Structures are given as structure tokens and as C-alpha cells.
N, C-alpha and C positions, 0 to 999 in steps of 0.2 A: 714309143714302143708299146704302150698300153693300147693306143688306138689301133695300131697294126695288128696286135695279137687278138684284140676283140673281133676284128673283121675277118682275120685269116683262119682262126682256129675252128675246125669243124668238130662235130660231136665225136668223131673217131679219134682226132688228135687229143681232145680233152680226156677221152678214156685212157689213152696211152700215158699221158702225163699223170693222170689220177692214179694209175696203177703203180707208177714209180714212187708215189708218196702215199700209197694206200694205208700203210701202217707207219707209226712213228719211227720204227727201225728202218724201213725202206727210205723214209724221208731223211733220216740221219745219214745213211749211205749216199743218197743223192746229193745232199748238201755238202758232204765231205768231198766227193768226187768233183762237184762243180767248183768248189773253192780251190781244189788242187789245180784246175785248169785256168781259172780266172785270176788266181793269186790275190783275191780280195774277198774277205768274208762280207764286207759292207756291200760290195757289188752284187754278190749272190743274194743277200738280203733284199736289196732294192729290186733285183730281177723278180724275186718272189713276190714283192709288193706289187709289181706290175702285173704279174699273173693273177693275183688276187683281185686287182682293180679290173682286169679283163674277164673276171668270173670264170677263169680256167681252173684256179685253185681256190679252196676254201681256207679261211683263216686257220682252222684246225690242222690242215695239211702242212702249213709252213713251220710249225713248231719243231718237228723233226728235222726239217731243212736247216733251221737256225742252229740247232744243237750240232748238226753235222758241220756247219761252217766253222764253228769254234774249234773242232778237231782238225778240219782241213787246213786251217790257218797255221797250225803248228809245223806244217811241212813247207812253209813258204821259203825258208832259207835254202832248202835243197832244190827248189825249182825256180829260183830267182833268175837263172840264166835264160829261161824261156821268154821272159818279158812279154807276156801275153798282150799287154796294153798297146804294144807297138802295132798290133794288127787292127786296131780300131779304125784308122783311115781306110784300110782295104775293105773292111766290112761295110763301111758307109758307101764306098765306091761300088761294091757288089750290089748293095741295095738300090742305088741309083740306076745302075745298068738293068737290074731286074725290073725296076719300075718302068723304064723306057721300053723294055721288051714287052711288058704287059700292055702298055698303051698301043703298041704296034699290032697286037693280036685282036683285030676288030671282029673276027668271025666266031670268036668263042667268048661271049660276054661273061659267062661264069668263070672260065679260066682266067680271063683278064682281071676280073674283080678279085679273085683269090691271089693271083700273083702280085697285083698292086698292093694289096693289104699286107702280104708277106714282106714285100720290099720296104714298106713303111716301117714295119716292125724291125727289120734288119738295120735300117738306117738309125733307128732309135737305139738298138743294141750296140752298134758301133760307136754312136755318140756317147753312150755311157762310158765306154773304155777311154775315149779321147778325153772326156771330162775328168776322169780319175787321173789320167796321165798328166794333164795340164795342172791339176790341183797338186799332185805329188811333186811335179817339177817346180812349181811356184813356191811350195813350202819346204823344199829340200834344204835350203840354207838354214832353216830354223833348226834342223836336226843337229847342225854343228855349232849352233849359237852358244856362246859362253854362258849366257843367261840361263838357257835351258839346262846346260850341264850343271850349273850351280844349283838349280832347282832339284835336279835328280840327286845331287850329292846331299841334299837335305835329308834324304832317306837314312843317312847315318845317324841322325838325331833320334828318329822314331819311325817304325814301319808305317804308321798311319800317315805320316807326312809323305812317305814314299808312295803310298797308295794314291793320295790326292795329286801328287806331282805327276805320276804316270798317267792319271786320268786327264789332267789339263793339257799336258804336252801332246798326248795322242790325239785329243780333240782338235788341237791347233794344227798339228802336222797332217792329220787325216790318214795316218797309216800306223797301225800297231806294230807292223813289221819293222818300220824305220826306228821307232822309239825303243823297241825291244833290242834291235841291233846296237843302238847307242848305249843302252843299259848293259848289254853284253860286253861291249868294248871297255866301259868304265870298270866293270867287275874284273875283267882280265888284266887291267892295268893296276889293280889293287886299290882303286879309289872307293869301291863299293864292296860291302860284304854280301854274302849270299842272302842274308836276311833282308837287307835293304833292297837288293836287286829283285828278290822274289816279290816284295810288296809292290815295287814299281810295275812288274809284269802283271800283277793282278789289276792294277790301275789302268794299264794299257788296254786290257780287255773291256773295261768300262768305257774308256775314251773313244774306242772305235765305234760305239753305238751312235755317236753324234751325227754321222752321215745319214744313217737310216732315219733318225728323228727329223732332220732337216727335209729329207725327201718325203716324209709323211705329211708335211704341212699342207693343209687344204685337201687331203685325201679323204676317202670314204672311211667309215668306222672300221671295217675289216682291215684296211691298209694301215690305219693308225694302230690297230691291235698288234699287227706284225712288228711294227717298230717298237712299241712298248714291250712286247714279249722279248725282243732282243735285249733291251735295257734291263728288264726284270731278271732274266736268266743270268746275265753277266754280273749284275749287282749282287744278286743272291749268292752266286757262286763265290764271288770275291769276299763277301761278308763272312760266309761260313769258313772259307780257307784262312781268313785273317784271324779267326778265333783259334785256329790250330796251326798258325804259321811257324811257331817254334818247333813242335814235334815234326812238322812237315819238312822244314829245312834240315833238321837233324837226320831224318830218314834219307834225304837226298845226299847229305854229306857221307852217310854210311855207304851209299851205293857207289859213289865216285868221289875222288879228291880233286879233280880238275874243275876249276871255277867256271870255265866256259861251258863245259858239259853240264855242270850243276844248274846253271841258269836256263840252258836249253831244256833240260829235263824238267825243271820246275814249270816252265811254260807248257810243255807237253802234258805232264801229269795233271796239272790244274785243269786244262781244257778237256782232257779225256775223262777224268774222274767226275768233274762237275756235270758234263753232258750225259754221261751214263747214269748218274744218280738222278738226274731230272727226267730221264726218259720214261720211267714207270708212272710219273705223275702228270702226264700230258692232259688227261681228262680233267683233272682238278685245276690245272693251269688254265685251260680253256674256260671253265666255269668262272674262275676268278677274273680273268681279263674281260669276259663278257659282262660281269657285274661292274667292273671299274669303268669300262667304256661300252655302255649299252647302245643299241641302235638308236639313231636319231629319230625323233617323232616327226612325221610329215603332217603338217596341218593343211586342211583343204583351203584352196584359194576362194575367197568370197566373190 
């Protein structure tokens, strides 16, 4: 996908994409809408990493997108019926057909080159969704594992244990939506209190960063910064909310008495509030990440 985007994107296209994320607020809206359609915050983060690798986006532009993905992920339950991942094979097929059409156009070399590059990017984009679908299918039985359920029920002992359980399980399953749905069902059955379920939800947001971290291995410094930013924002948000988890859950209990609605509301409010609070500090966050992960020094070859 990175190779295709690098070859296909013109300066005009780069300007269009740059305008969409020109400010952190626009980036937040872009990330939120993209997550609504892809149904995966991790997928949108990895796509952003591909755009950074292709020099279409700067690292700074992706922070707003990442904040938006956290908000967009809260609407997953309402859009599950769309099952966007099933279109992956069709996107790959469209890319292959487009590539073959590009080869057949011998009289327009510039057109052929642009179409073939776009086709390669399209194949990569479709493969991304196929890979997520295969990973979700392969790990789906884990969501109903009695071992995982016992781990989640440890949240009854202390919220900190719930935080770690949510992080580990989401990292293994590869889907915060699946682990949140499992947490919701346990809470509705009376096995989990709102306090324990909320701690698990916080952990789910940390665990979902694993995919982006794995995708950043071997990447350039800006790509690695995108992945680390995803981790930093979610860990920082979870840490702050854990400090105030008791008044936070009391506030939710005041708003509604239904445990299912309470868990869903905790998920929604956590992501929205933490993203909006981080938005004004994008400049400081960029400075911090550039200090933590400075550009690699290139030594001249003797």
C-alpha cells in the first residue's frame, strides 16, 4: 500500500489530503469518520502510518487522526451490521483489474504508470482488510474462552487487575470491540460491577495499540512515532481516568441505572473526553515524541 501510494499520489492529491488534516480538529473529524467506515481504529492508524511512510502525511498530521479513531471506535456496535471487512477481497480484485487495464494502455505512459501505482495501493488496501478479517476470525474463539472470562472476572478483586486483564485480552484477540462486547455481556449477567467493567474498558483501549506497534516494526522514525503516539495517548488517558474511576462511575450511575447502558456510556465518555482533552496539546506532544524518537543519523559510507 505504501509503495502504491508513493507512486500514485500527485502534488494535487497530497494537497487534498493535507487539507483534510490541516488542523488537529480536522484530523480528529477525519479519523472519526474513517473509523466509522472501516470499523477498526487500528486499521485507520495503520493506514495513517502508510501515508506517513509515503510522505503524503507528516507525523504531526496523524495525531488528530488518532484522537478521532478513539472516538469513532465507540460507534462500532451500531455499525457492526455493515461488516466492512467483507469487501476486502473485492477491493483486491478491483486493484488487480485496474492493474491489468493499466498494462493494456500502451499509448499513454503517464496514465499507465499512474493507474498501475494506484492499483498496487488498492491491492494493499484490500489486503489490509482481509488480514484483519482473518486475524479476527482466527482469534474469535478466544473471546468465548473460559480462561479469558475468568481473567476478566478478576476485575472484581481490584480495578487495576481489570485494567491489565482488558489490556492483555484485547492484545491477544486483536479487537477492542470484541473484548468490550464480552465485558458488556458479563456486566449484564451480573458477574461484573460497573467499576470492574469500566476498568476493563480502559484496558481494552490500551490493548488495541498492539496491532499498530507490530506494524511499525522496521518502519521509518515518523512511522514509529505514529504507533508510539497511539500507545502514549491511550495509556495516558487510561491512567488519568483510573485516578478518578470512582467519581467517574458514580457520575455514570447517576445518569442511568441500566448496567448495559452504563458500560457503553463509560466507553463513549472515556474516549471522547480523553481525545478532546489531548487535542489542545498536539504541539507539545509532537515535541515530546520527537525527543523520545529522534531522527536516525545517517553516516556516510566510506
